[in-house]
C-alpha positions as CSV (number, residue, x, y, z in Angstrom):
1,X,87.2,-77.8,128.9
2,X,87.0,-75.7,125.8
3,X,85.3,-78.2,123.6
4,X,81.7,-77.7,124.8
5,X,82.3,-74.0,124.6
6,X,83.5,-74.3,120.9
7,X,80.1,-76.1,120.2
8,X,78.3,-73.2,121.9
9,X,80.2,-70.7,119.9
10,X,79.6,-72.5,116.6
11,X,75.8,-72.4,117.0
12,X,75.3,-69.1,119.0
13,X,78.1,-66.8,117.7
14,X,79.4,-67.9,114.3
15,X,81.5,-70.4,112.4
16,X,84.3,-68.0,111.5
17,X,84.5,-66.8,115.1
18,X,84.7,-70.4,116.3
19,X,87.4,-71.4,113.8
20,X,89.7,-68.5,114.7
21,X,89.0,-69.0,118.4
22,X,90.2,-72.6,118.1
23,X,93.3,-71.4,116.3
24,X,94.0,-68.8,119.1
25,X,93.5,-71.4,121.9
26,X,95.9,-73.9,120.2
27,X,98.6,-71.3,119.5
28,X,98.2,-69.8,123.0
29,X,98.7,-73.2,124.6
30,X,101.7,-73.8,122.4
31,X,103.3,-70.5,123.2
32,X,102.8,-70.8,127.0
33,X,104.5,-74.2,126.9
34,X,107.3,-73.0,124.6
35,X,108.1,-69.6,126.2
36,X,109.9,-69.8,129.5
37,X,108.9,-67.4,132.2
38,X,111.3,-64.6,133.0
39,X,112.9,-64.6,136.5
40,X,112.2,-61.0,137.5
41,X,111.5,-59.4,140.8
42,X,108.9,-56.7,140.4
43,X,106.4,-55.0,142.7
44,X,103.2,-57.0,142.6
45,X,101.2,-53.8,142.2
46,X,103.1,-52.8,139.1
47,X,102.6,-56.3,137.7
48,X,98.9,-56.1,138.4
49,X,98.4,-52.7,136.7
50,X,100.6,-53.2,133.7
51,X,99.8,-56.9,133.2
52,X,96.0,-56.2,133.3
53,X,96.3,-53.3,131.0
54,X,98.3,-55.2,128.4
55,X,96.0,-58.3,128.6
56,X,92.9,-56.1,128.4
57,X,94.1,-54.4,125.3
58,X,95.0,-57.7,123.7
59,X,91.7,-59.4,124.6
60,X,89.7,-56.3,123.5
61,X,91.4,-56.1,120.1
62,X,90.9,-59.9,119.6
63,X,87.2,-59.6,120.4
64,X,86.8,-56.5,118.2
65,X,88.2,-58.5,115.3
66,X,86.1,-61.6,115.8
67,X,88.5,-63.8,117.8
68,X,88.5,-64.9,121.4
69,X,90.8,-66.9,123.6
70,X,88.1,-69.4,124.6
71,X,86.8,-70.1,128.1
72,X,84.9,-67.2,129.6
73,X,85.3,-65.1,126.4
74,X,82.7,-67.3,124.7
75,X,80.3,-67.3,127.6
76,X,80.7,-63.6,128.0
77,X,79.8,-62.9,124.4
78,X,76.8,-65.1,124.4
79,X,75.5,-63.5,127.6
80,X,76.2,-60.0,126.2
81,X,74.1,-60.9,123.1
82,X,71.2,-62.1,125.3
83,X,71.2,-59.4,128.0
84,X,73.2,-56.4,126.7
85,X,75.6,-56.5,129.7
86,X,79.1,-55.5,128.7
87,X,81.7,-58.2,128.4
88,X,84.1,-56.5,130.8
89,X,81.5,-56.3,133.6
90,X,80.7,-60.0,133.1
91,X,84.4,-60.9,133.2
92,X,84.9,-58.9,136.4
93,X,81.9,-60.5,138.1
94,X,82.7,-64.1,137.4
95,X,86.4,-63.8,138.1
96,X,85.8,-62.0,141.4
97,X,83.7,-64.9,142.6
98,X,86.6,-67.3,141.7
99,X,89.2,-65.0,143.4
100,X,87.0,-64.7,146.6
101,X,86.9,-68.5,146.9
102,X,90.7,-68.7,146.2
103,X,91.4,-66.0,148.8
104,X,89.4,-67.8,151.4
105,X,91.3,-71.0,150.9
106,X,94.8,-69.7,150.2
107,X,95.1,-66.2,151.6
108,X,93.9,-62.7,150.8
109,X,97.1,-60.9,149.9
110,X,97.5,-62.4,146.4
111,X,93.8,-62.5,146.1
112,X,93.6,-58.7,146.4
113,X,96.3,-58.2,143.8
114,X,94.4,-60.6,141.5
115,X,91.1,-58.7,142.1
116,X,92.8,-55.5,141.1
117,X,94.1,-57.2,138.0
118,X,90.7,-58.5,137.1
119,X,89.1,-55.1,137.6
120,X,91.6,-53.2,135.4
121,X,91.5,-55.9,132.8
122,X,87.7,-55.8,132.5
123,X,87.6,-52.0,132.3
124,X,90.3,-51.9,129.6
125,X,88.4,-54.6,127.6
126,X,85.2,-52.5,127.7
127,X,87.2,-49.4,126.6
128,X,88.5,-51.3,123.5
129,X,85.6,-53.7,122.7
130,X,82.7,-51.3,122.4
131,X,80.1,-53.3,120.5
132,X,77.8,-53.4,123.5
133,X,77.5,-49.6,123.5
134,X,74.4,-48.3,121.8
135,X,74.2,-44.8,120.3
136,X,71.1,-42.8,119.3
137,X,71.7,-40.7,116.3
138,X,69.4,-37.8,115.3
139,X,69.9,-36.3,111.9
140,X,68.2,-33.1,110.7
141,X,68.4,-32.9,106.9
142,X,66.9,-31.6,103.7
143,X,67.8,-34.8,101.8
144,X,66.4,-37.6,104.0
145,X,65.9,-40.2,101.3
146,X,69.6,-40.3,100.3
147,X,70.5,-40.8,104.0
148,X,67.8,-43.4,104.5
149,X,68.9,-45.4,101.5
150,X,72.6,-45.3,102.6
151,X,71.8,-46.4,106.2
152,X,69.5,-49.2,105.1
153,X,71.7,-50.6,102.4
154,X,75.0,-50.3,104.2
155,X,74.0,-50.8,107.9
156,X,70.6,-52.4,107.8
157,X,69.2,-50.2,110.6
158,X,65.6,-49.2,111.3
159,X,64.9,-45.4,111.1
160,X,62.2,-43.2,112.6
161,X,61.2,-40.3,110.3
162,X,59.7,-37.1,111.6
163,X,58.4,-34.8,108.9
164,X,57.7,-31.1,108.9
165,X,60.5,-29.9,111.1
166,X,61.5,-26.3,110.6
167,X,64.8,-24.4,111.2
168,X,64.2,-21.4,113.6
169,X,66.7,-19.2,111.7
170,X,66.1,-20.2,108.1
171,X,62.5,-21.4,108.4
172,X,63.4,-24.1,105.8
173,X,61.4,-27.3,106.0
174,X,63.5,-30.2,107.1
175,X,63.2,-33.9,108.1
176,X,64.4,-35.5,111.4
177,X,65.7,-39.0,111.2
178,X,66.3,-41.0,114.4
179,X,68.1,-44.4,114.6
180,X,70.0,-46.6,117.1
181,X,73.4,-48.0,116.1
182,X,76.3,-49.8,117.7
183,X,79.3,-47.6,118.4
184,X,81.1,-49.7,115.7
185,X,78.7,-48.1,113.2
186,X,79.7,-44.5,114.0
187,X,82.3,-44.1,111.2
188,X,79.9,-45.6,108.6
189,X,77.0,-43.3,109.5
190,X,79.1,-40.2,109.5
191,X,80.3,-41.1,106.0
192,X,76.8,-41.7,104.8
193,X,75.5,-38.4,106.1
194,X,78.4,-36.4,104.9
195,X,78.1,-37.8,101.4
196,X,74.3,-37.4,101.2
197,X,74.0,-33.9,102.9
198,X,77.2,-32.1,104.0
199,X,75.0,-29.5,105.7
200,X,73.0,-31.9,107.7
201,X,72.9,-31.5,111.5
202,X,73.7,-34.7,113.4
203,X,73.7,-35.3,117.2
204,X,74.8,-38.5,118.9
205,X,74.0,-39.7,122.5
206,X,74.8,-42.9,124.3
207,X,71.8,-45.1,125.1
208,X,71.6,-47.0,128.4
209,X,69.2,-49.7,127.2
210,X,67.4,-50.7,124.0
211,X,64.2,-52.6,123.9
212,X,62.3,-53.9,120.9
213,X,63.6,-55.0,117.5
214,X,67.2,-54.1,117.6
215,X,69.7,-56.5,116.1
216,X,73.4,-56.3,116.7
217,X,75.8,-56.6,113.8
218,X,77.2,-60.1,113.5
219,X,80.7,-60.6,114.9
220,X,83.3,-60.6,112.1
């Protein structure tokens, strides 16, 4: 089942991502076969909450570092790249359809616990794997060229420049820079601005949707 998805990942996501995904799938299959399940009696609600949280953290960290566990992970990343929808929301949507069909055929009690698991898992993944989140950064500075050079050389982002801004208190002429970045880029841009102009004013706001020529950073 995973082989066609590996081909899709090779051409649409990246070679390094595909290689490590294959390694993860092989090791995961081996570990599931080798490790015996524990015979424990726990409340299904507790299992749903804690199991989904742990799995969501693991999946989110894997995706954040350029690895997936195959299957829906690959499809979810390709769709996110094309549409901008978060991976977690896609994961919830597809799995709820599967669970609804299973609930209709085999009973709704376990299906409801599974639905809760899927919902928590998807939300935790989105909290950890944040590349789909876009941020608008506005920088007011007296040294725009140093910041522009840093952003373009280190992050390869487009920048809108607004000249002739003026501080109401100091009446010093300044320049306003506006750019859109991934949440992953936040640390880099803070370092660039702090180094180029420690007195620059910077505000950050989350962007719902981006249209036009915006390119996501490639998956590691």
